[in-house]
ROSE-4610 file (N, C-alpha, C; in Angstrom, 1 decimal, always signed):
// ROSE-4610
residu = [M/M/M/G/G/G/D/D/D/M/M/M/I/I/I/C/C/C/K/K/K/I/I/I/C/C/C/G/G/G/E/E/E/P/P/P/W/W/W/D/D/D/A/A/A/Y/Y/Y/G/G/G/V/V/V/Q/Q/Q/H/H/H/D/D/D/F/F/F/T/T/T/A/A/A/A/A/A/E/E/E/R/R/R/S/S/S/N/N/N/F/F/F/L/L/L/N/N/N/G/G/G/K/K/K/G/G/G/C/C/C/P/P/P/C/C/C/C/C/C/K/K/K/G/G/G/K/K/K/S/S/S/D/D/D/N/N/N/P/P/P/K/K/K/P/P/P/D/D/D/L/L/L/E/E/E/T/T/T/V/V/V/I/I/I/W/W/W/S/S/S/H/H/H/V/V/V/N/N/N/N/N/N/Q/Q/Q/D/D/D/T/T/T/D/D/D/P/P/P/L/L/L/E/E/E/T/T/T/I/I/I/D/D/D/R/R/R/L/L/L/Y/Y/Y/T/T/T/D/D/D/Q/Q/Q]
num = [1/1/1/2/2/2/3/3/3/4/4/4/5/5/5/6/6/6/7/7/7/8/8/8/9/9/9/10/10/10/11/11/11/12/12/12/13/13/13/14/14/14/15/15/15/16/16/16/17/17/17/18/18/18/19/19/19/20/20/20/21/21/21/22/22/22/23/23/23/24/24/24/25/25/25/26/26/26/27/27/27/28/28/28/29/29/29/30/30/30/31/31/31/32/32/32/33/33/33/34/34/34/35/35/35/36/36/36/37/37/37/38/38/38/39/39/39/40/40/40/41/41/41/42/42/42/43/43/43/44/44/44/45/45/45/46/46/46/47/47/47/48/48/48/49/49/49/50/50/50/51/51/51/52/52/52/53/53/53/54/54/54/55/55/55/56/56/56/57/57/57/58/58/58/59/59/59/60/60/60/61/61/61/62/62/62/63/63/63/64/64/64/65/65/65/66/66/66/67/67/67/68/68/68/69/69/69/70/70/70/71/71/71/72/72/72/73/73/73/74/74/74/75/75/75/76/76/76]
x = [+11.2/+11.2/+11.6/+12.3/+12.7/+11.6/+11.9/+11.0/+10.8/+9.6/+9.3/+9.4/+10.1/+10.4/+9.5/+8.9/+8.0/+8.9/+8.5/+9.3/+9.3/+8.3/+8.2/+8.9/+8.6/+9.2/+10.3/+10.4/+11.5/+11.1/+9.8/+9.4/+9.4/+10.0/+10.0/+8.7/+8.1/+6.9/+7.2/+6.7/+6.8/+5.7/+6.0/+5.1/+3.8/+3.8/+2.5/+1.6/+2.2/+1.4/+0.9/+1.7/+1.2/+0.0/+0.1/-1.0/-2.2/-2.1/-3.2/-3.6/-2.8/-3.2/-3.5/-3.1/-3.4/-4.8/-5.5/-6.7/-6.4/-7.3/-7.0/-6.4/-6.9/-6.4/-5.0/-4.7/-3.4/-2.4/-2.8/-1.9/-1.6/-2.6/-2.4/-1.5/-1.7/-0.8/+0.6/+0.8/+2.1/+2.8/+2.1/+2.8/+3.1/+2.3/+2.6/+3.5/+4.1/+5.1/+4.5/+3.3/+2.6/+2.5/+3.2/+3.2/+2.6/+2.7/+2.2/+1.3/+0.7/-0.2/+0.5/+1.8/+2.5/+2.7/+3.1/+3.3/+2.2/+1.2/+0.1/+0.5/+1.7/+2.2/+2.8/+3.1/+3.7/+5.0/+6.0/+7.4/+7.9/+8.5/+9.2/+10.5/+11.0/+12.3/+12.1/+11.4/+11.2/+12.5/+12.6/+13.7/+13.5/+14.6/+14.4/+14.3/+13.7/+13.6/+14.9/+15.1/+16.4/+16.9/+16.0/+16.3/+17.0/+16.5/+17.0/+18.4/+18.6/+19.9/+20.9/+20.5/+21.4/+21.8/+20.8/+21.2/+22.0/+21.8/+22.6/+24.1/+24.3/+25.6/+26.2/+25.5/+26.0/+26.4/+25.7/+26.0/+27.1/+27.4/+28.3/+29.2/+30.2/+30.9/+32.0/+31.9/+32.9/+32.7/+31.6/+31.3/+31.1/+31.3/+31.0/+29.4/+28.8/+27.4/+26.8/+27.4/+26.9/+26.9/+28.0/+28.1/+26.9/+26.6/+25.6/+24.2/+23.9/+22.7/+22.6/+23.7/+23.8/+23.5/+24.1/+23.9/+22.5/+21.8/+20.5/+19.4/+19.7/+18.7/+18.9/+19.9/+20.0/+19.8/+19.3/+19.2/+20.5/+20.8/+22.1/+21.9]
y = [+12.5/+11.3/+11.8/+11.0/+11.4/+11.3/+11.7/+11.6/+10.2/+9.9/+8.6/+8.9/+8.0/+8.2/+7.4/+7.9/+7.2/+6.2/+5.0/+3.9/+4.1/+4.8/+5.0/+6.2/+7.4/+8.6/+9.2/+8.7/+9.2/+10.5/+10.9/+12.1/+11.9/+12.8/+12.7/+13.2/+12.5/+12.8/+12.7/+13.7/+13.5/+12.6/+11.9/+10.8/+11.4/+12.6/+13.3/+13.4/+13.9/+14.1/+12.9/+11.8/+10.5/+10.0/+10.2/+9.7/+10.6/+11.9/+12.8/+13.6/+13.7/+14.5/+13.6/+12.3/+11.4/+10.8/+10.5/+9.8/+8.3/+7.5/+6.2/+5.4/+5.6/+4.9/+5.3/+6.6/+7.2/+6.6/+6.6/+6.1/+4.6/+3.8/+2.4/+2.2/+2.9/+2.7/+3.1/+4.2/+4.7/+3.7/+3.2/+2.3/+1.0/+0.6/-0.7/-0.5/+0.7/+0.9/+1.0/+1.5/+1.6/+3.1/+4.0/+5.4/+6.3/+7.6/+8.7/+9.6/+10.6/+11.5/+12.2/+12.4/+13.1/+12.3/+11.0/+10.2/+9.3/+9.1/+8.2/+6.8/+6.4/+5.0/+4.9/+6.0/+6.0/+6.7/+6.2/+6.8/+7.0/+8.1/+8.4/+7.6/+7.2/+6.5/+5.3/+4.3/+3.1/+2.4/+2.0/+1.4/-0.1/-0.9/-2.3/-2.9/-4.0/-4.6/-5.1/-5.3/-5.8/-7.1/-8.0/-9.3/-9.1/-8.2/-7.9/-7.4/-6.5/-5.9/-7.0/-7.9/-9.0/-9.9/-10.3/-11.2/-10.5/-9.2/-8.4/-8.5/-8.3/-8.3/-9.7/-10.8/-12.1/-12.4/-12.0/-12.3/-11.3/-10.2/-9.3/-8.8/-9.5/-9.3/-8.2/-7.3/-6.3/-5.1/-5.1/-3.9/-4.4/-3.5/-3.7/-3.7/-4.7/-4.8/-3.6/-3.0/-1.8/-0.6/-0.6/+0.5/+0.4/-0.9/-1.1/-0.7/-1.1/-0.7/+0.8/+1.5/+2.9/+3.6/+3.1/+3.7/+3.6/+2.5/+2.3/+3.0/+3.1/+3.6/+5.1/+5.8/+7.2/+8.0/+9.2/+10.1/+10.7/+10.7/+11.2/+12.4]
z = [+19.1/+18.2/+16.8/+16.0/+14.7/+13.7/+12.5/+11.4/+11.0/+10.4/+9.8/+8.3/+7.6/+6.2/+5.4/+4.3/+3.4/+2.6/+2.6/+1.9/+0.4/-0.1/-1.6/-2.1/-1.5/-2.0/-1.1/+0.1/+1.0/+1.7/+1.6/+2.3/+3.8/+4.6/+6.1/+6.7/+7.6/+8.3/+9.8/+10.6/+12.1/+12.6/+13.6/+14.1/+14.5/+15.1/+15.5/+14.2/+13.1/+11.9/+11.4/+11.4/+10.9/+11.7/+13.1/+13.9/+13.9/+13.7/+13.9/+12.7/+11.7/+10.5/+9.3/+9.3/+8.2/+8.4/+7.4/+7.5/+7.9/+8.3/+8.7/+7.5/+6.3/+5.1/+4.8/+4.9/+4.6/+5.7/+6.9/+8.0/+7.8/+7.5/+7.2/+6.1/+4.9/+3.8/+4.1/+4.8/+5.2/+6.1/+7.1/+8.1/+7.5/+6.4/+5.7/+4.5/+4.4/+3.3/+1.9/+1.9/+0.6/+0.2/+0.7/+0.3/+1.3/+1.0/+1.9/+1.1/+1.7/+1.0/-0.2/-0.1/-1.1/-2.4/-2.3/-3.5/-3.8/-2.8/-3.0/-3.5/-3.1/-3.5/-4.8/-5.5/-6.8/-6.7/-7.4/-7.4/-8.8/-9.1/-10.3/-10.4/-9.2/-9.1/-8.2/-8.7/-7.8/-7.4/-6.1/-5.6/-5.6/-6.0/-6.0/-4.5/-4.4/-3.1/-2.7/-1.4/-0.8/-1.4/-1.7/-2.2/-3.6/-4.4/-5.7/-5.6/-4.6/-4.3/-3.9/-3.0/-2.6/-3.7/-4.5/-5.7/-6.7/-6.9/-7.8/-7.3/-6.0/-5.5/-5.6/-5.3/-5.4/-6.8/-7.8/-9.2/-9.7/-9.1/-9.5/-8.3/-8.0/-6.7/-6.8/-7.8/-7.9/-7.0/-6.3/-5.4/-4.0/-3.1/-1.7/-1.5/-0.9/-0.8/-0.1/+0.9/+1.5/+0.5/-0.3/-1.3/-2.3/-2.7/-3.6/-3.0/-1.8/-1.1/-1.0/-0.6/-0.4/-1.8/-2.8/-4.1/-4.6/-4.4/-4.8/-4.0/-2.7/-1.8/-1.3/-1.9/-1.5/-2.8/-2.5/-3.7/-4.0/-5.3/-5.7/-6.6]
């Protein structure tokens, strides 16, 4: 099974670690997209939600929407 990625900081975690090494609260937060033990739900580089990305593209159609999403959601 592949890594599970934290939605806040992007840290990869293996599924076994999430199920067996996290506390119940850490596991719940991680699985609900609220962060992992590394970031504790805080990010130095917060990512906009997908709805913001879509409306940004609708209002500014000079870029490919997938390019916009890729630019916003990947570390550069």
